[in-house]
C-alpha positions in Angstrom: 6.2 48.1 -17.5 5.3 48.4 -14.2 2.9 45.4 -13.4 0.1 46.3 -10.0 -0.1 43.3 -7.7 -3.8 44.0 -8.1 -3.5 42.8 -11.9 -1.0 40.0 -11.1 -3.7 38.8 -8.6 -6.4 39.0 -11.3 -4.1 37.1 -13.6 -3.7 33.8 -11.2 -7.9 34.2 -10.4 -8.1 33.3 -14.2 -6.1 30.5 -14.4 -8.0 28.8 -12.1 -11.5 30.3 -12.4 -12.9 27.5 -14.5 -11.6 24.5 -12.3 -14.2 22.9 -9.9 -13.9 23.9 -6.4 -12.7 21.1 -4.0 -14.9 19.0 -2.6 -15.1 18.2 1.1 -16.2 14.6 0.7 -13.9 11.9 2.2 -15.5 9.2 -0.7 -14.4 11.7 -3.5 -10.6 11.6 -2.4 -10.8 7.5 -2.7 -10.8 7.9 -6.8 -9.9 5.7 -8.8 -6.4 5.4 -9.6 -5.3 6.1 -13.3 -3.0 3.6 -15.2 0.6 3.4 -13.5 3.4 1.5 -14.8 3.4 -1.8 -13.1 6.8 -2.7 -11.1 8.8 -5.7 -12.0 11.3 -7.5 -10.2 14.8 -6.8 -11.3 18.2 -8.5 -11.1 18.3 -10.0 -7.0 14.8 -9.6 -6.6 14.3 -5.5 -5.9 11.0 -4.3 -7.5 12.0 -1.8 -10.2 9.5 0.3 -12.9 9.7 -1.3 -16.0 11.2 1.9 -17.8 13.9 2.2 -15.6 13.9 3.4 -11.7 11.1 3.9 -9.8 10.2 7.9 -9.7 10.9 9.4 -6.7 8.6 12.7 -7.3 4.5 12.3 -7.2 3.1 11.4 -10.6 -0.2 13.9 -10.8 -3.3 12.2 -11.6 -7.1 12.8 -11.7 -8.9 14.2 -8.8 -5.5 15.3 -6.9 -6.0 18.7 -5.8 -3.2 21.1 -6.3 -2.2 24.8 -5.1 -1.2 27.4 -7.6 1.1 30.2 -6.6 2.7 32.4 -8.7 6.0 33.0 -6.4 6.3 36.4 -4.4 2.5 37.0 -4.6 0.1 36.3 -1.6 -2.2 34.2 -3.0 -2.8 30.6 -3.2 -5.7 29.3 -5.3 -6.5 25.7 -4.8 -7.4 23.6 -8.2 -8.6 19.9 -8.8 -7.4 17.4 -11.4 -10.4 16.9 -13.7 -11.1 12.9 -14.4 -9.6 12.7 -17.9 -6.3 14.3 -16.1 -6.2 17.8 -17.0 -6.8 21.2 -15.6 -8.5 23.9 -17.4 -7.0 27.3 -17.5 -9.0 30.2 -19.0 -6.1 32.3 -20.5 -3.8 29.1 -21.4 -6.4 26.8 -22.0 -6.6 23.0 -21.1 -3.9 21.6 -20.0 -2.6 18.2 -19.6 -1.6 17.5 -15.7 -2.1 13.6 -15.3 1.3 12.0 -15.7 3.2 14.7 -14.8 5.5 16.0 -11.2 4.1 19.1 -9.7 7.5 20.6 -10.5 6.6 19.8 -14.2 3.2 21.2 -14.4 4.6 24.6 -12.9 7.3 24.8 -15.4 4.9 24.8 -18.4 2.4 26.7 -16.7 5.5 29.3 -16.7 6.3 28.8 -19.9 2.6 29.2 -21.2 2.6 32.7 -19.5 5.8 33.9 -20.7 5.0 32.9 -24.3 1.4 34.6 -23.7 3.3 37.7 -23.0 1.3 38.0 -19.3 4.7 37.5 -17.4 8.7 38.4 -18.3 10.2 35.4 -16.1 7.0 33.9 -14.2 7.8 31.3 -11.6 5.0 29.0 -10.7 5.1 26.6 -7.8 2.7 23.8 -8.0 2.0 21.5 -4.6 -0.1 18.7 -3.9 -2.8 19.3 -1.0 -4.8 16.1 -1.3 -3.2 12.9 -2.6 -6.1 10.7 -4.5 -5.1 9.1 -7.5 -2.5 6.9 -6.6 -2.4 4.6 -3.6 -2.5 1.2 -2.3 -5.5 -0.6 -0.4 -4.7 -2.7 2.9 -7.6 -5.0 3.9 -8.0 -8.1 6.0 -6.3 -8.8 10.0 -4.7 -5.1 10.1 -5.1 -2.7 12.7 -6.7 -0.1 10.3 -7.4 -1.3 6.7 -7.7 1.8 4.9 -6.2 3.6 1.5 -3.0 4.7 1.8 -2.2 7.4 -0.4 1.3 7.1 -2.2 3.0 10.6 -2.3 6.6 8.7 -2.4 8.3 5.4 -2.6 7.3 3.0 0.1 8.3 -0.4 1.1 5.5 -2.7 1.8 6.9 -2.6 5.9 6.2 1.1 5.8 2.9 0.9 4.4 2.1 -1.9 7.2 3.0 0.2 9.5 0.7 3.4 8.5 -2.0 1.0 9.0 -1.1 -0.3 13.0 0.5 -3.6 11.7 -1.3 -7.0 11.7 -3.7 -8.1 14.3 -2.9 -11.0 16.6 -5.3 -13.3 14.9 -3.4 -12.7 11.6 -1.8 -15.1 9.3 2.2 -15.0 9.3 1.9 -13.7 5.7 0.9 -10.9 3.6 -0.7 -11.0 -0.3 0.2 -8.3 -2.5 -2.0 -8.5 -5.7 -0.9 -6.0 -8.1 -3.4 -4.3 -11.0 -2.1 -6.8 -13.8 -3.9 -9.7 -10.9 -0.3 -11.2 -10.1 -0.3 -12.4 -6.4 2.9 -12.6 -4.7 3.0 -13.7 -0.6 5.7 -12.0 1.5 6.5 -13.3 5.3 5.9 -10.7 7.7 8.9 -11.6 10.2 11.0 -11.5 6.6 9.9 -7.8 6.5 12.3 -6.4 9.1 15.3 -8.4 8.6 16.8 -5.7 6.7 16.8 -8.2 3.5 15.4 -5.5 1.1 14.5 -8.5 -1.8 12.1 -9.7 0.9 10.5 -5.9 1.7 9.8 -4.6 -2.0 8.5 -1.3 -3.0 4.7 -0.9 -3.3 3.4 -0.1 -6.2 0.2 2.6 -6.9 -3.0 0.2 -7.2 -2.1 -2.4 -5.7 -4.3 -4.5 -3.1 -2.6 -5.7 0.0 -4.5 -8.3 2.3 -3.8 -10.0 5.4 -5.3 -13.3 5.9 -6.8 -14.3 9.3 -4.8 -16.9 10.6 -6.2 -20.9 9.8 -6.3 -22.9 13.1 -5.5 -26.4 13.8 -6.5 -28.5 17.3 -5.1 -30.8 19.4 -6.0 -32.6 22.8 -4.8 -35.2 24.7 -1.8 -35.1 26.9 -1.1 -31.4 26.3 -0.7 -28.5 29.2 -3.4 -26.4 27.0 -5.4 -28.2 24.5 -7.8 -26.0 22.3 -7.6 -24.4 19.1 -4.4 -22.7 17.5 -3.5 -19.8 14.9 -1.1 -22.0 12.1 2.0 -20.9 11.2 4.0 -21.7 8.1 5.7 -25.0 8.0 4.6 -25.8 11.4 5.7 -29.4 12.9 4.1 -31.7 15.4 6.4 -30.4 17.4 6.0 -26.9 17.3 2.0 -27.4 17.7 2.8 -29.4 20.8 4.7 -26.5 22.3 2.5 -23.9 21.1 -0.2 -25.9 23.2 2.1 -25.7 26.2 4.0 -28.6 25.6 3.7 -32.4 26.7 2.0 -33.1 30.2 4.2 -35.4 32.5 2.7 -38.5 30.9 2.2 -37.4 27.3 4.6 -38.8 24.4 5.6 -36.6 20.8 5.8 -40.1 19.6 2.0 -41.1 20.6 0.9 -38.1 18.2 -2.5 -39.2 16.0 -3.7 -36.7 13.4 -7.5 -36.8 12.1 -6.8 -35.3 8.6 -10.0 -34.4 6.4 -11.8 -37.9 7.9 -8.5 -39.8 8.0 -6.6 -40.7 10.6 -3.0 -40.3 10.3 0.2 -40.9 12.3 2.6 -38.1 11.8 6.5 -38.3 13.2 7.5 -35.0 15.1 9.2 -33.0 12.7 6.7 -33.8 10.2 4.5 -30.7 8.8 0.8 -30.1 10.0 -2.0 -28.6 7.8 -5.0 -26.0 8.7 -7.8 -28.0 10.5 -5.8 -30.7 11.7 -7.1 -32.6 14.4 -3.9 -33.6 16.7 -4.2 -35.9 19.5 -1.2 -36.8 21.8 -1.5 -39.9 23.8 0.4 -41.3 26.5 3.8 -42.9 26.9 3.7 -46.2 27.9 6.0 -46.0 31.1 
């Protein structure tokens, strides 16, 4: 039987005529992500999906916008996945889209069309045109705090690059909080070392926070007294160097620290704490 182009176009229109129209609102695209498989540290510290290797294809979820095409036909029609994770098709009924890749959904639609006698061997192509269900949230002292869609595997360094990196007033670490509430701290400098155990894959639903650096204060015999951002594990000598070094009469053996209202004397290799007030004294000779 010869099927006309008009008939093919009619069938495609029927497939998606029950779907809601695509909204243009940016607020709609920031929908709540569906439950996802949590990432667990594997041997050696490289995060992997708890059920095996992390998926390499995008997994559909509520509010994603997809384009459905019957290969060989000029028309492409868009549809939004409902909040219950389904797509309603007039000829085929309600089909579950959530948890499937676009390829899997396309194969199921093709099989259903064939089983219903609409086509002998249809080829269906499903593409995602708006990623809304799987994303990470990046907040804090970064260039552009935002929701970052996860359409493939991304390492933490890649996500930070997409938001413009951290600001100059940021701390030297990031805090990643998973949907389960687990928090992990990652040093920013370590993300670029090539050690993948220190640059993990993020998981949809993660919240990445870049805190503003805490400060210490230094005065006395240094070239540039004032407040300065803390670095993890910063020592007295490093704090003096950050303040421009000692003056001609200064001594790193004459450092007095005011910590929480109490005066403490620290050696040059001792670690300082946020809020410490360092006063560098003069040497005797």
